[in-house]
C-alpha positions as a printed Julia matrix, in Angstrom:
85×3 Matrix{Float64}:
   0.0    0.0     0.0
   1.22   3.49   -0.82
   2.19   5.85    1.94
   0.15   9.03    2.35
   2.98  11.06    0.84
   2.77   8.98   -2.37
  -0.91   9.81   -2.92
  -1.45  13.05   -4.87
  -2.72  15.85   -2.66
  -5.64  16.43   -5.04
  -6.88  12.86   -4.58
  -6.56  13.12   -0.79
  -8.39  16.45   -0.85
 -11.19  15.03   -3.0
 -11.56  12.01   -0.7
 -11.71  14.17    2.44
 -14.11  16.72    0.96
 -16.36  14.07   -0.57
 -16.64  12.19    2.73
 -17.3   15.43    4.62
 -20.06  16.4     2.16
 -21.6   12.92    2.32
 -21.62  12.82    6.12
 -22.88  16.41    6.4
 -25.85  15.46    4.21
 -26.42  12.34    6.32
 -25.88  10.02    3.36
 -24.39   6.57    3.8
 -21.98   5.05    1.34
 -24.84   2.71    0.39
 -27.12   5.7    -0.31
 -24.52   7.17   -2.65
 -23.79   3.87   -4.35
 -27.49   3.27   -5.05
 -28.02   6.78   -6.4
 -25.22   6.59   -8.99
 -24.9    2.85   -9.59
 -21.44   2.25   -8.14
 -20.49  -0.49   -5.7
 -20.42   0.58   -2.06
 -16.93  -0.88   -1.65
 -15.71   1.39   -4.47
 -17.09   4.43   -2.62
 -15.2    3.26    0.47
 -12.01   2.78   -1.55
 -12.31   6.32   -2.93
 -12.77   7.79    0.54
  -9.68   5.88    1.75
  -7.63   6.97   -1.3
  -7.25   3.38   -2.46
  -9.22   3.9    -5.68
  -8.33   6.58   -8.2
 -11.67   7.69   -9.66
 -12.01   9.12  -13.14
 -13.2   12.67  -13.66
 -16.59  11.3   -14.77
 -16.95   9.31  -11.55
 -15.88  12.32   -9.49
 -18.58  14.42  -11.18
 -21.2   11.73  -10.47
 -20.11  11.58   -6.82
 -20.34  15.37   -6.53
 -23.87  15.24   -7.92
 -24.81  12.48   -5.47
 -23.9   14.74   -2.54
 -25.45  17.84   -4.18
 -22.12  19.63   -4.45
 -20.17  21.2    -7.3
 -17.16  19.14   -8.31
 -14.86  22.14   -7.87
 -15.84  22.29   -4.2
 -14.6   18.73   -3.73
 -11.25  19.16   -5.46
 -10.35  22.61   -4.17
  -9.99  24.17   -0.79
  -9.44  27.79    0.1
  -5.96  26.96    1.31
  -4.93  25.14   -1.88
  -6.37  27.38   -4.57
  -3.74  28.34   -7.06
  -3.66  31.86   -8.4
  -5.03  32.22  -11.9
  -2.73  35.19  -12.49
   0.44  34.09  -14.21
   3.01  36.88  -14.49
């Protein structure tokens, strides 16, 4: 298994933010899996950074927790400036 340092920060951030959004909305992994047709164990693997979801899957997961995808992959502390000098 990869160490935490080997997992891209964006994947860790997505996993943390997705889980937070799911729990905040009082949705179980089973609720999410039923709503978008993915296996519950895959949802668990994503939240634990074991699985590396595609962009399409990430968008479906965001929709399942009624959140914009950009809110799950970005945080106010990790936003990169769009101004390139």
